mmCIF file as Biopython writes it, N, C-alpha, C and O atoms, coordinates in Angstrom:
data_model
#
loop_
_atom_site.group_PDB
_atom_site.id
_atom_site.type_symbol
_atom_site.label_atom_id
_atom_site.label_alt_id
_atom_site.label_comp_id
_atom_site.label_asym_id
_atom_site.label_entity_id
_atom_site.label_seq_id
_atom_site.pdbx_PDB_ins_code
_atom_site.Cartn_x
_atom_site.Cartn_y
_atom_site.Cartn_z
_atom_site.occupancy
_atom_site.B_iso_or_equiv
_atom_site.auth_seq_id
_atom_site.auth_asym_id
_atom_site.pdbx_PDB_model_num
ATOM 1   N N  . UNK A ? 1  ? -3.937  6.620   11.404  1.0 0.0 1  A 1 
ATOM 2   C CA . UNK A ? 1  ? -3.760  5.971   10.230  1.0 0.0 1  A 1 
ATOM 3   C C  . UNK A ? 1  ? -2.067  6.097   10.144  1.0 0.0 1  A 1 
ATOM 4   O O  . UNK A ? 1  ? -1.394  6.918   10.766  1.0 0.0 1  A 1 
ATOM 5   N N  . UNK A ? 2  ? -1.610  5.162   9.295   1.0 0.0 2  A 1 
ATOM 6   C CA . UNK A ? 2  ? -0.182  4.992   9.012   1.0 0.0 2  A 1 
ATOM 7   C C  . UNK A ? 2  ? -0.488  5.467   7.708   1.0 0.0 2  A 1 
ATOM 8   O O  . UNK A ? 2  ? -1.584  5.332   7.162   1.0 0.0 2  A 1 
ATOM 9   N N  . UNK A ? 3  ? 0.965   6.284   7.002   1.0 0.0 3  A 1 
ATOM 10  C CA . UNK A ? 3  ? 0.803   6.597   5.694   1.0 0.0 3  A 1 
ATOM 11  C C  . UNK A ? 3  ? 2.441   6.090   5.780   1.0 0.0 3  A 1 
ATOM 12  O O  . UNK A ? 3  ? 3.287   6.209   6.666   1.0 0.0 3  A 1 
ATOM 13  N N  . UNK A ? 4  ? 2.467   5.467   4.421   1.0 0.0 4  A 1 
ATOM 14  C CA . UNK A ? 4  ? 3.653   4.905   3.910   1.0 0.0 4  A 1 
ATOM 15  C C  . UNK A ? 4  ? 3.914   5.721   2.601   1.0 0.0 4  A 1 
ATOM 16  O O  . UNK A ? 4  ? 2.890   5.802   1.922   1.0 0.0 4  A 1 
ATOM 17  N N  . UNK A ? 5  ? 4.924   6.304   2.099   1.0 0.0 5  A 1 
ATOM 18  C CA . UNK A ? 5  ? 5.039   6.679   1.047   1.0 0.0 5  A 1 
ATOM 19  C C  . UNK A ? 5  ? 6.528   6.141   0.388   1.0 0.0 5  A 1 
ATOM 20  O O  . UNK A ? 5  ? 7.656   6.458   0.765   1.0 0.0 5  A 1 
ATOM 21  N N  . UNK A ? 6  ? 6.159   5.260   -0.677  1.0 0.0 6  A 1 
ATOM 22  C CA . UNK A ? 6  ? 7.369   4.668   -1.280  1.0 0.0 6  A 1 
ATOM 23  C C  . UNK A ? 6  ? 7.842   5.302   -2.412  1.0 0.0 6  A 1 
ATOM 24  O O  . UNK A ? 6  ? 8.708   4.753   -3.094  1.0 0.0 6  A 1 
ATOM 25  N N  . UNK A ? 7  ? 7.385   6.398   -2.709  1.0 0.0 7  A 1 
ATOM 26  C CA . UNK A ? 7  ? 7.729   7.193   -3.846  1.0 0.0 7  A 1 
ATOM 27  C C  . UNK A ? 7  ? 9.462   7.074   -4.233  1.0 0.0 7  A 1 
ATOM 28  O O  . UNK A ? 7  ? 10.040  6.783   -5.280  1.0 0.0 7  A 1 
ATOM 29  N N  . UNK A ? 8  ? 9.796   7.325   -3.308  1.0 0.0 8  A 1 
ATOM 30  C CA . UNK A ? 8  ? 11.531  7.924   -3.065  1.0 0.0 8  A 1 
ATOM 31  C C  . UNK A ? 8  ? 12.102  6.487   -3.158  1.0 0.0 8  A 1 
ATOM 32  O O  . UNK A ? 8  ? 13.236  6.544   -3.634  1.0 0.0 8  A 1 
ATOM 33  N N  . UNK A ? 9  ? 11.719  5.208   -2.871  1.0 0.0 9  A 1 
ATOM 34  C CA . UNK A ? 9  ? 12.483  3.839   -2.636  1.0 0.0 9  A 1 
ATOM 35  C C  . UNK A ? 9  ? 12.773  3.563   -4.114  1.0 0.0 9  A 1 
ATOM 36  O O  . UNK A ? 9  ? 11.907  3.712   -4.977  1.0 0.0 9  A 1 
ATOM 37  N N  . UNK A ? 10 ? 14.228  3.088   -4.422  1.0 0.0 10 A 1 
ATOM 38  C CA . UNK A ? 10 ? 15.004  3.036   -5.215  1.0 0.0 10 A 1 
ATOM 39  C C  . UNK A ? 10 ? 15.846  1.645   -5.038  1.0 0.0 10 A 1 
ATOM 40  O O  . UNK A ? 10 ? 16.191  0.884   -5.942  1.0 0.0 10 A 1 
ATOM 41  N N  . UNK A ? 11 ? 16.083  1.517   -3.656  1.0 0.0 11 A 1 
ATOM 42  C CA . UNK A ? 11 ? 17.294  0.140   -3.483  1.0 0.0 11 A 1 
ATOM 43  C C  . UNK A ? 11 ? 16.439  -0.542  -3.219  1.0 0.0 11 A 1 
ATOM 44  O O  . UNK A ? 11 ? 17.172  -1.508  -3.431  1.0 0.0 11 A 1 
ATOM 45  N N  . UNK A ? 12 ? 15.274  -1.121  -2.861  1.0 0.0 12 A 1 
ATOM 46  C CA . UNK A ? 12 ? 14.378  -2.215  -3.158  1.0 0.0 12 A 1 
ATOM 47  C C  . UNK A ? 12 ? 12.914  -1.572  -3.365  1.0 0.0 12 A 1 
ATOM 48  O O  . UNK A ? 12 ? 12.477  -0.422  -3.394  1.0 0.0 12 A 1 
ATOM 49  N N  . UNK A ? 13 ? 12.180  -3.300  -3.539  1.0 0.0 13 A 1 
ATOM 50  C CA . UNK A ? 13 ? 10.924  -2.889  -3.901  1.0 0.0 13 A 1 
ATOM 51  C C  . UNK A ? 13 ? 9.850   -2.065  -2.908  1.0 0.0 13 A 1 
ATOM 52  O O  . UNK A ? 13 ? 9.898   -2.343  -1.709  1.0 0.0 13 A 1 
ATOM 53  N N  . UNK A ? 14 ? 9.195   -1.387  -3.217  1.0 0.0 14 A 1 
ATOM 54  C CA . UNK A ? 14 ? 7.895   -0.595  -2.494  1.0 0.0 14 A 1 
ATOM 55  C C  . UNK A ? 14 ? 7.462   -1.505  -1.681  1.0 0.0 14 A 1 
ATOM 56  O O  . UNK A ? 14 ? 6.972   -1.225  -0.587  1.0 0.0 14 A 1 
ATOM 57  N N  . UNK A ? 15 ? 7.576   -2.503  -2.054  1.0 0.0 15 A 1 
ATOM 58  C CA . UNK A ? 15 ? 6.627   -3.754  -1.299  1.0 0.0 15 A 1 
ATOM 59  C C  . UNK A ? 15 ? 6.939   -4.023  0.073   1.0 0.0 15 A 1 
ATOM 60  O O  . UNK A ? 15 ? 6.116   -4.266  0.956   1.0 0.0 15 A 1 
ATOM 61  N N  . UNK A ? 16 ? 8.172   -3.962  0.190   1.0 0.0 16 A 1 
ATOM 62  C CA . UNK A ? 16 ? 9.015   -4.238  1.525   1.0 0.0 16 A 1 
ATOM 63  C C  . UNK A ? 16 ? 7.984   -3.204  2.446   1.0 0.0 16 A 1 
ATOM 64  O O  . UNK A ? 16 ? 6.927   -3.655  2.887   1.0 0.0 16 A 1 
ATOM 65  N N  . UNK A ? 17 ? 8.374   -1.844  2.679   1.0 0.0 17 A 1 
ATOM 66  C CA . UNK A ? 17 ? 7.703   -1.142  3.827   1.0 0.0 17 A 1 
ATOM 67  C C  . UNK A ? 17 ? 6.216   -1.277  3.550   1.0 0.0 17 A 1 
ATOM 68  O O  . UNK A ? 17 ? 5.550   -1.156  4.578   1.0 0.0 17 A 1 
ATOM 69  N N  . UNK A ? 18 ? 5.452   -1.511  2.354   1.0 0.0 18 A 1 
ATOM 70  C CA . UNK A ? 18 ? 4.415   -1.885  2.813   1.0 0.0 18 A 1 
ATOM 71  C C  . UNK A ? 18 ? 3.803   -3.178  3.186   1.0 0.0 18 A 1 
ATOM 72  O O  . UNK A ? 18 ? 2.614   -3.235  3.498   1.0 0.0 18 A 1 
ATOM 73  N N  . UNK A ? 19 ? 4.460   -4.069  3.168   1.0 0.0 19 A 1 
ATOM 74  C CA . UNK A ? 19 ? 4.567   -5.364  3.823   1.0 0.0 19 A 1 
ATOM 75  C C  . UNK A ? 19 ? 4.386   -5.425  5.211   1.0 0.0 19 A 1 
ATOM 76  O O  . UNK A ? 19 ? 3.585   -6.067  5.890   1.0 0.0 19 A 1 
ATOM 77  N N  . UNK A ? 20 ? 5.448   -4.491  5.563   1.0 0.0 20 A 1 
ATOM 78  C CA . UNK A ? 20 ? 5.976   -4.376  6.879   1.0 0.0 20 A 1 
ATOM 79  C C  . UNK A ? 20 ? 4.944   -3.732  7.681   1.0 0.0 20 A 1 
ATOM 80  O O  . UNK A ? 20 ? 4.443   -4.168  8.718   1.0 0.0 20 A 1 
ATOM 81  N N  . UNK A ? 21 ? 4.727   -2.806  7.167   1.0 0.0 21 A 1 
ATOM 82  C CA . UNK A ? 21 ? 3.404   -2.152  7.719   1.0 0.0 21 A 1 
ATOM 83  C C  . UNK A ? 21 ? 1.843   -2.584  8.039   1.0 0.0 21 A 1 
ATOM 84  O O  . UNK A ? 21 ? 1.021   -2.218  8.879   1.0 0.0 21 A 1 
ATOM 85  N N  . UNK A ? 22 ? 1.837   -3.282  7.252   1.0 0.0 22 A 1 
ATOM 86  C CA . UNK A ? 22 ? 0.879   -4.453  7.080   1.0 0.0 22 A 1 
ATOM 87  C C  . UNK A ? 22 ? 1.093   -5.308  8.562   1.0 0.0 22 A 1 
ATOM 88  O O  . UNK A ? 22 ? 0.235   -5.280  9.444   1.0 0.0 22 A 1 
ATOM 89  N N  . UNK A ? 23 ? 2.102   -5.906  8.657   1.0 0.0 23 A 1 
ATOM 90  C CA . UNK A ? 23 ? 2.143   -6.723  9.614   1.0 0.0 23 A 1 
ATOM 91  C C  . UNK A ? 23 ? 2.219   -5.753  10.977  1.0 0.0 23 A 1 
ATOM 92  O O  . UNK A ? 23 ? 1.741   -6.120  12.050  1.0 0.0 23 A 1 
ATOM 93  N N  . UNK A ? 24 ? 2.762   -4.706  10.821  1.0 0.0 24 A 1 
ATOM 94  C CA . UNK A ? 24 ? 2.837   -4.025  12.261  1.0 0.0 24 A 1 
ATOM 95  C C  . UNK A ? 24 ? 1.566   -3.238  12.629  1.0 0.0 24 A 1 
ATOM 96  O O  . UNK A ? 24 ? 1.517   -2.757  13.761  1.0 0.0 24 A 1 
ATOM 97  N N  . UNK A ? 25 ? 0.412   -3.039  11.690  1.0 0.0 25 A 1 
ATOM 98  C CA . UNK A ? 25 ? -0.553  -2.749  11.979  1.0 0.0 25 A 1 
ATOM 99  C C  . UNK A ? 25 ? -1.241  -3.196  13.217  1.0 0.0 25 A 1 
ATOM 100 O O  . UNK A ? 25 ? -0.964  -4.337  13.589  1.0 0.0 25 A 1 
ATOM 101 N N  . UNK A ? 26 ? -2.067  -2.527  13.909  1.0 0.0 26 A 1 
ATOM 102 C CA . UNK A ? 26 ? -3.039  -3.358  14.796  1.0 0.0 26 A 1 
ATOM 103 C C  . UNK A ? 26 ? -4.691  -3.445  13.938  1.0 0.0 26 A 1 
ATOM 104 O O  . UNK A ? 26 ? -4.995  -2.755  12.964  1.0 0.0 26 A 1 
ATOM 105 N N  . UNK A ? 27 ? -5.504  -4.385  14.554  1.0 0.0 27 A 1 
ATOM 106 C CA . UNK A ? 27 ? -6.787  -4.501  13.747  1.0 0.0 27 A 1 
ATOM 107 C C  . UNK A ? 27 ? -7.450  -2.865  13.964  1.0 0.0 27 A 1 
ATOM 108 O O  . UNK A ? 27 ? -7.422  -1.953  14.791  1.0 0.0 27 A 1 
ATOM 109 N N  . UNK A ? 28 ? -7.961  -3.143  12.821  1.0 0.0 28 A 1 
ATOM 110 C CA . UNK A ? 28 ? -8.910  -1.655  12.512  1.0 0.0 28 A 1 
ATOM 111 C C  . UNK A ? 28 ? -8.091  -0.383  12.418  1.0 0.0 28 A 1 
ATOM 112 O O  . UNK A ? 28 ? -8.714  0.651   12.659  1.0 0.0 28 A 1 
ATOM 113 N N  . UNK A ? 29 ? -6.928  -0.283  12.141  1.0 0.0 29 A 1 
ATOM 114 C CA . UNK A ? 29 ? -6.060  0.316   12.094  1.0 0.0 29 A 1 
ATOM 115 C C  . UNK A ? 29 ? -6.453  0.763   10.024  1.0 0.0 29 A 1 
ATOM 116 O O  . UNK A ? 29 ? -6.990  0.092   9.142   1.0 0.0 29 A 1 
ATOM 117 N N  . UNK A ? 30 ? -5.853  2.157   10.030  1.0 0.0 30 A 1 
ATOM 118 C CA . UNK A ? 30 ? -6.311  2.294   8.218   1.0 0.0 30 A 1 
ATOM 119 C C  . UNK A ? 30 ? -4.499  2.414   7.758   1.0 0.0 30 A 1 
ATOM 120 O O  . UNK A ? 30 ? -3.618  2.873   8.485   1.0 0.0 30 A 1 
ATOM 121 N N  . UNK A ? 31 ? -4.347  1.934   6.556   1.0 0.0 31 A 1 
ATOM 122 C CA . UNK A ? 31 ? -3.139  2.191   6.159   1.0 0.0 31 A 1 
ATOM 123 C C  . UNK A ? 31 ? -3.163  2.970   4.516   1.0 0.0 31 A 1 
ATOM 124 O O  . UNK A ? 31 ? -3.874  2.568   3.595   1.0 0.0 31 A 1 
ATOM 125 N N  . UNK A ? 32 ? -2.377  3.948   4.446   1.0 0.0 32 A 1 
ATOM 126 C CA . UNK A ? 32 ? -2.298  4.621   3.322   1.0 0.0 32 A 1 
ATOM 127 C C  . UNK A ? 32 ? -0.491  4.411   2.697   1.0 0.0 32 A 1 
ATOM 128 O O  . UNK A ? 32 ? 0.611   4.691   3.170   1.0 0.0 32 A 1 
ATOM 129 N N  . UNK A ? 33 ? -0.970  3.785   1.439   1.0 0.0 33 A 1 
ATOM 130 C CA . UNK A ? 33 ? 0.451   3.113   0.776   1.0 0.0 33 A 1 
ATOM 131 C C  . UNK A ? 33 ? 0.251   4.496   -0.431  1.0 0.0 33 A 1 
ATOM 132 O O  . UNK A ? 33 ? -0.828  4.718   -0.981  1.0 0.0 33 A 1 
ATOM 133 N N  . UNK A ? 34 ? 1.546   5.340   -0.684  1.0 0.0 34 A 1 
ATOM 134 C CA . UNK A ? 34 ? 1.599   6.116   -1.653  1.0 0.0 34 A 1 
ATOM 135 C C  . UNK A ? 34 ? 2.896   5.465   -2.613  1.0 0.0 34 A 1 
ATOM 136 O O  . UNK A ? 34 ? 4.039   5.236   -2.219  1.0 0.0 34 A 1 
ATOM 137 N N  . UNK A ? 35 ? 2.350   5.252   -3.959  1.0 0.0 35 A 1 
ATOM 138 C CA . UNK A ? 35 ? 3.537   4.602   -4.839  1.0 0.0 35 A 1 
ATOM 139 C C  . UNK A ? 35 ? 3.616   5.305   -5.776  1.0 0.0 35 A 1 
ATOM 140 O O  . UNK A ? 35 ? 2.882   6.292   -5.818  1.0 0.0 35 A 1 
ATOM 141 N N  . UNK A ? 36 ? 4.747   4.974   -7.094  1.0 0.0 36 A 1 
ATOM 142 C CA . UNK A ? 36 ? 4.926   5.891   -8.264  1.0 0.0 36 A 1 
ATOM 143 C C  . UNK A ? 36 ? 5.234   4.671   -9.126  1.0 0.0 36 A 1 
ATOM 144 O O  . UNK A ? 36 ? 5.664   4.824   -10.270 1.0 0.0 36 A 1 
ATOM 145 N N  . UNK A ? 37 ? 4.993   3.288   -8.527  1.0 0.0 37 A 1 
ATOM 146 C CA . UNK A ? 37 ? 5.676   2.443   -9.457  1.0 0.0 37 A 1 
ATOM 147 C C  . UNK A ? 37 ? 4.565   1.839   -9.670  1.0 0.0 37 A 1 
ATOM 148 O O  . UNK A ? 37 ? 3.858   1.477   -8.729  1.0 0.0 37 A 1 
ATOM 149 N N  . UNK A ? 38 ? 4.232   1.634   -10.956 1.0 0.0 38 A 1 
ATOM 150 C CA . UNK A ? 38 ? 3.139   0.903   -11.629 1.0 0.0 38 A 1 
ATOM 151 C C  . UNK A ? 38 ? 2.766   -0.714  -11.044 1.0 0.0 38 A 1 
ATOM 152 O O  . UNK A ? 38 ? 1.855   -1.095  -10.310 1.0 0.0 38 A 1 
ATOM 153 N N  . UNK A ? 39 ? 3.915   -1.479  -11.725 1.0 0.0 39 A 1 
ATOM 154 C CA . UNK A ? 39 ? 3.957   -2.944  -11.126 1.0 0.0 39 A 1 
ATOM 155 C C  . UNK A ? 39 ? 3.636   -3.007  -9.731  1.0 0.0 39 A 1 
ATOM 156 O O  . UNK A ? 39 ? 2.735   -3.742  -9.326  1.0 0.0 39 A 1 
ATOM 157 N N  . UNK A ? 40 ? 4.290   -2.309  -9.000  1.0 0.0 40 A 1 
ATOM 158 C CA . UNK A ? 40 ? 4.285   -2.623  -7.333  1.0 0.0 40 A 1 
ATOM 159 C C  . UNK A ? 40 ? 2.726   -2.462  -6.879  1.0 0.0 40 A 1 
ATOM 160 O O  . UNK A ? 40 ? 2.104   -3.216  -6.131  1.0 0.0 40 A 1 
ATOM 161 N N  . UNK A ? 41 ? 2.177   -1.083  -7.635  1.0 0.0 41 A 1 
ATOM 162 C CA . UNK A ? 41 ? 0.881   -1.129  -7.270  1.0 0.0 41 A 1 
ATOM 163 C C  . UNK A ? 41 ? -0.152  -1.947  -7.901  1.0 0.0 41 A 1 
ATOM 164 O O  . UNK A ? 41 ? -1.281  -1.902  -7.414  1.0 0.0 41 A 1 
ATOM 165 N N  . UNK A ? 42 ? 0.034   -2.558  -8.740  1.0 0.0 42 A 1 
ATOM 166 C CA . UNK A ? 42 ? -0.686  -3.689  -9.474  1.0 0.0 42 A 1 
ATOM 167 C C  . UNK A ? 42 ? -0.321  -5.015  -8.455  1.0 0.0 42 A 1 
ATOM 168 O O  . UNK A ? 42 ? -1.089  -5.951  -8.233  1.0 0.0 42 A 1 
ATOM 169 N N  . UNK A ? 43 ? 0.915   -4.863  -7.952  1.0 0.0 43 A 1 
ATOM 170 C CA . UNK A ? 43 ? 1.180   -6.340  -7.456  1.0 0.0 43 A 1 
ATOM 171 C C  . UNK A ? 43 ? 0.575   -6.351  -6.022  1.0 0.0 43 A 1 
ATOM 172 O O  . UNK A ? 43 ? 0.158   -7.414  -5.563  1.0 0.0 43 A 1 
ATOM 173 N N  . UNK A ? 44 ? 0.492   -4.742  -5.015  1.0 0.0 44 A 1 
ATOM 174 C CA . UNK A ? 44 ? -0.232  -4.807  -3.866  1.0 0.0 44 A 1 
ATOM 175 C C  . UNK A ? 44 ? -1.831  -4.826  -3.981  1.0 0.0 44 A 1 
ATOM 176 O O  . UNK A ? 44 ? -2.602  -5.063  -3.051  1.0 0.0 44 A 1 
ATOM 177 N N  . UNK A ? 45 ? -2.152  -4.547  -5.218  1.0 0.0 45 A 1 
ATOM 178 C CA . UNK A ? 45 ? -3.836  -4.613  -5.510  1.0 0.0 45 A 1 
ATOM 179 C C  . UNK A ? 45 ? -4.308  -5.947  -5.479  1.0 0.0 45 A 1 
ATOM 180 O O  . UNK A ? 45 ? -5.391  -6.130  -4.924  1.0 0.0 45 A 1 
ATOM 181 N N  . UNK A ? 46 ? -3.726  -6.888  -5.952  1.0 0.0 46 A 1 
ATOM 182 C CA . UNK A ? 46 ? -3.625  -8.208  -6.165  1.0 0.0 46 A 1 
ATOM 183 C C  . UNK A ? 46 ? -3.403  -8.646  -4.491  1.0 0.0 46 A 1 
ATOM 184 O O  . UNK A ? 46 ? -4.323  -8.770  -3.682  1.0 0.0 46 A 1 
ATOM 185 N N  . UNK A ? 47 ? -2.531  -8.764  -4.322  1.0 0.0 47 A 1 
ATOM 186 C CA . UNK A ? 47 ? -2.266  -9.006  -2.361  1.0 0.0 47 A 1 
ATOM 187 C C  . UNK A ? 47 ? -3.453  -8.855  -1.880  1.0 0.0 47 A 1 
ATOM 188 O O  . UNK A ? 47 ? -4.196  -9.796  -1.606  1.0 0.0 47 A 1 
ATOM 189 N N  . UNK A ? 48 ? -3.738  -7.623  -1.734  1.0 0.0 48 A 1 
ATOM 190 C CA . UNK A ? 48 ? -5.101  -7.331  -1.063  1.0 0.0 48 A 1 
ATOM 191 C C  . UNK A ? 48 ? -5.981  -7.804  -1.404  1.0 0.0 48 A 1 
ATOM 192 O O  . UNK A ? 48 ? -6.603  -8.230  -0.431  1.0 0.0 48 A 1 
ATOM 193 N N  . UNK A ? 49 ? -6.480  -8.016  -2.341  1.0 0.0 49 A 1 
ATOM 194 C CA . UNK A ? 49 ? -7.485  -8.822  -2.937  1.0 0.0 49 A 1 
ATOM 195 C C  . UNK A ? 49 ? -7.756  -10.399 -2.289  1.0 0.0 49 A 1 
ATOM 196 O O  . UNK A ? 49 ? -8.733  -10.933 -1.763  1.0 0.0 49 A 1 
ATOM 197 N N  . UNK A ? 50 ? -6.554  -10.788 -2.569  1.0 0.0 50 A 1 
ATOM 198 C CA . UNK A ? 50 ? -6.248  -12.160 -2.467  1.0 0.0 50 A 1 
ATOM 199 C C  . UNK A ? 50 ? -6.342  -12.289 -1.170  1.0 0.0 50 A 1 
ATOM 200 O O  . UNK A ? 50 ? -6.649  -13.443 -0.870  1.0 0.0 50 A 1 
ATOM 201 N N  . UNK A ? 51 ? -6.182  -11.458 -0.101  1.0 0.0 51 A 1 
ATOM 202 C CA . UNK A ? 51 ? -6.406  -11.563 1.313   1.0 0.0 51 A 1 
ATOM 203 C C  . UNK A ? 51 ? -7.519  -11.206 1.919   1.0 0.0 51 A 1 
ATOM 204 O O  . UNK A ? 51 ? -7.520  -11.184 3.149   1.0 0.0 51 A 1 
ATOM 205 N N  . UNK A ? 52 ? -8.562  -10.895 1.273   1.0 0.0 52 A 1 
ATOM 206 C CA . UNK A ? 52 ? -10.253 -10.267 1.068   1.0 0.0 52 A 1 
ATOM 207 C C  . UNK A ? 52 ? -9.759  -9.011  2.015   1.0 0.0 52 A 1 
ATOM 208 O O  . UNK A ? 52 ? -9.875  -9.013  3.240   1.0 0.0 52 A 1 
ATOM 209 N N  . UNK A ? 53 ? -9.384  -8.308  1.506   1.0 0.0 53 A 1 
ATOM 210 C CA . UNK A ? 53 ? -9.126  -6.916  2.329   1.0 0.0 53 A 1 
ATOM 211 C C  . UNK A ? 53 ? -9.372  -6.147  1.271   1.0 0.0 53 A 1 
ATOM 212 O O  . UNK A ? 53 ? -8.769  -6.322  0.212   1.0 0.0 53 A 1 
ATOM 213 N N  . UNK A ? 54 ? -10.402 -5.086  1.452   1.0 0.0 54 A 1 
ATOM 214 C CA . UNK A ? 54 ? -10.934 -3.920  0.901   1.0 0.0 54 A 1 
ATOM 215 C C  . UNK A ? 54 ? -9.987  -2.890  0.513   1.0 0.0 54 A 1 
ATOM 216 O O  . UNK A ? 54 ? -9.093  -2.769  1.350   1.0 0.0 54 A 1 
ATOM 217 N N  . UNK A ? 55 ? -9.881  -2.049  -0.560  1.0 0.0 55 A 1 
ATOM 218 C CA . UNK A ? 55 ? -9.011  -0.930  -0.656  1.0 0.0 55 A 1 
ATOM 219 C C  . UNK A ? 55 ? -9.730  0.048   -1.693  1.0 0.0 55 A 1 
ATOM 220 O O  . UNK A ? 55 ? -10.538 -0.192  -2.590  1.0 0.0 55 A 1 
ATOM 221 N N  . UNK A ? 56 ? -9.234  1.059   -1.317  1.0 0.0 56 A 1 
ATOM 222 C CA . UNK A ? 56 ? -9.577  2.474   -1.908  1.0 0.0 56 A 1 
ATOM 223 C C  . UNK A ? 56 ? -8.663  2.933   -2.995  1.0 0.0 56 A 1 
ATOM 224 O O  . UNK A ? 56 ? -7.526  2.841   -2.533  1.0 0.0 56 A 1 
ATOM 225 N N  . UNK A ? 57 ? -8.628  3.275   -3.921  1.0 0.0 57 A 1 
ATOM 226 C CA . UNK A ? 57 ? -7.675  3.795   -4.790  1.0 0.0 57 A 1 
ATOM 227 C C  . UNK A ? 57 ? -7.306  5.234   -5.262  1.0 0.0 57 A 1 
ATOM 228 O O  . UNK A ? 57 ? -7.863  5.514   -6.324  1.0 0.0 57 A 1 
ATOM 229 N N  . UNK A ? 58 ? -6.718  5.966   -4.887  1.0 0.0 58 A 1 
ATOM 230 C CA . UNK A ? 58 ? -6.754  7.295   -5.704  1.0 0.0 58 A 1 
ATOM 231 C C  . UNK A ? 58 ? -5.842  7.526   -6.358  1.0 0.0 58 A 1 
ATOM 232 O O  . UNK A ? 58 ? -4.852  6.892   -5.993  1.0 0.0 58 A 1 
ATOM 233 N N  . UNK A ? 59 ? -5.638  8.342   -7.430  1.0 0.0 59 A 1 
ATOM 234 C CA . UNK A ? 59 ? -4.652  8.497   -8.530  1.0 0.0 59 A 1 
ATOM 235 C C  . UNK A ? 59 ? -4.620  9.903   -8.331  1.0 0.0 59 A 1 
ATOM 236 O O  . UNK A ? 59 ? -5.688  10.362  -7.926  1.0 0.0 59 A 1 
ATOM 237 N N  . UNK A ? 60 ? -3.598  10.805  -8.518  1.0 0.0 60 A 1 
ATOM 238 C CA . UNK A ? 60 ? -3.249  12.221  -8.588  1.0 0.0 60 A 1 
ATOM 239 C C  . UNK A ? 60 ? -2.256  12.542  -9.875  1.0 0.0 60 A 1 
ATOM 240 O O  . UNK A ? 60 ? -1.780  13.672  -9.981  1.0 0.0 60 A 1 
ATOM 241 N N  . UNK A ? 61 ? -2.020  11.723  -10.649 1.0 0.0 61 A 1 
ATOM 242 C CA . UNK A ? 61 ? -1.493  12.165  -12.046 1.0 0.0 61 A 1 
ATOM 243 C C  . UNK A ? 61 ? -0.115  11.973  -11.608 1.0 0.0 61 A 1 
ATOM 244 O O  . UNK A ? 61 ? 0.532   11.507  -12.546 1.0 0.0 61 A 1 
ATOM 245 N N  . UNK A ? 62 ? 0.742   12.177  -10.348 1.0 0.0 62 A 1 
ATOM 246 C CA . UNK A ? 62 ? 1.879   11.624  -10.059 1.0 0.0 62 A 1 
ATOM 247 C C  . UNK A ? 62 ? 2.298   10.468  -9.470  1.0 0.0 62 A 1 
ATOM 248 O O  . UNK A ? 62 ? 3.385   9.921   -9.656  1.0 0.0 62 A 1 
ATOM 249 N N  . UNK A ? 63 ? 1.052   9.959   -8.462  1.0 0.0 63 A 1 
ATOM 250 C CA . UNK A ? 63 ? 1.097   8.961   -7.505  1.0 0.0 63 A 1 
ATOM 251 C C  . UNK A ? 63 ? 0.206   8.162   -7.196  1.0 0.0 63 A 1 
ATOM 252 O O  . UNK A ? 63 ? -0.801  8.749   -6.801  1.0 0.0 63 A 1 
ATOM 253 N N  . UNK A ? 64 ? 0.099   6.706   -7.201  1.0 0.0 64 A 1 
ATOM 254 C CA . UNK A ? 64 ? -0.902  6.190   -7.047  1.0 0.0 64 A 1 
ATOM 255 C C  . UNK A ? 64 ? -1.434  5.699   -5.205  1.0 0.0 64 A 1 
ATOM 256 O O  . UNK A ? 64 ? -0.471  5.414   -4.493  1.0 0.0 64 A 1 
ATOM 257 N N  . UNK A ? 65 ? -2.356  5.645   -4.755  1.0 0.0 65 A 1 
ATOM 258 C CA . UNK A ? 65 ? -2.470  5.585   -3.218  1.0 0.0 65 A 1 
ATOM 259 C C  . UNK A ? 65 ? -3.788  4.386   -3.164  1.0 0.0 65 A 1 
ATOM 260 O O  . UNK A ? 65 ? -4.837  4.352   -3.807  1.0 0.0 65 A 1 
ATOM 261 N N  . UNK A ? 66 ? -3.211  3.402   -2.063  1.0 0.0 66 A 1 
ATOM 262 C CA . UNK A ? 66 ? -4.309  2.553   -1.794  1.0 0.0 66 A 1 
ATOM 263 C C  . UNK A ? 66 ? -4.302  2.600   -0.094  1.0 0.0 66 A 1 
ATOM 264 O O  . UNK A ? 66 ? -3.313  2.451   0.623   1.0 0.0 66 A 1 
ATOM 265 N N  . UNK A ? 67 ? -5.569  2.829   0.294   1.0 0.0 67 A 1 
ATOM 266 C CA . UNK A ? 67 ? -6.141  3.078   1.839   1.0 0.0 67 A 1 
ATOM 267 C C  . UNK A ? 67 ? -7.036  2.292   1.566   1.0 0.0 67 A 1 
ATOM 268 O O  . UNK A ? 67 ? -7.825  2.268   0.621   1.0 0.0 67 A 1 
ATOM 269 N N  . UNK A ? 68 ? -6.844  1.380   2.762   1.0 0.0 68 A 1 
ATOM 270 C CA . UNK A ? 68 ? -7.670  0.161   3.166   1.0 0.0 68 A 1 
ATOM 271 C C  . UNK A ? 68 ? -7.135  -0.122  4.904   1.0 0.0 68 A 1 
ATOM 272 O O  . UNK A ? 68 ? -6.134  0.436   5.353   1.0 0.0 68 A 1 
ATOM 273 N N  . UNK A ? 69 ? -7.918  -0.983  5.651   1.0 0.0 69 A 1 
ATOM 274 C CA . UNK A ? 69 ? -8.020  -0.981  6.907   1.0 0.0 69 A 1 
ATOM 275 C C  . UNK A ? 69 ? -8.003  -2.087  7.088   1.0 0.0 69 A 1 
ATOM 276 O O  . UNK A ? 69 ? -8.863  -2.821  6.602   1.0 0.0 69 A 1 
ATOM 277 N N  . UNK A ? 70 ? -6.915  -2.575  7.918   1.0 0.0 70 A 1 
ATOM 278 C CA . UNK A ? 70 ? -6.400  -4.061  8.684   1.0 0.0 70 A 1 
ATOM 279 C C  . UNK A ? 70 ? -7.656  -4.267  9.440   1.0 0.0 70 A 1 
ATOM 280 O O  . UNK A ? 70 ? -8.497  -3.518  9.938   1.0 0.0 70 A 1 
ATOM 281 N N  . UNK A ? 71 ? -7.427  -5.984  9.320   1.0 0.0 71 A 1 
ATOM 282 C CA . UNK A ? 71 ? -8.714  -6.647  9.848   1.0 0.0 71 A 1 
ATOM 283 C C  . UNK A ? 71 ? -8.134  -7.206  11.203  1.0 0.0 71 A 1 
ATOM 284 O O  . UNK A ? 71 ? -8.860  -7.834  11.973  1.0 0.0 71 A 1 
#
């Protein structure tokens, strides 16, 4: 599993390391994205849906996590 925590990202969009991880992942590899920016989280969910990639959402009160497996 590849885990990307973007909660500390302030210099650029948290979507950049998320998309980078997606393109570096091998088919069948699971990615876990941890975010604390609501808009970036929403944008990532929309992107995954458009790509027809199923995902799991996890909320813990401080951050939001998306888990999905690359095709």
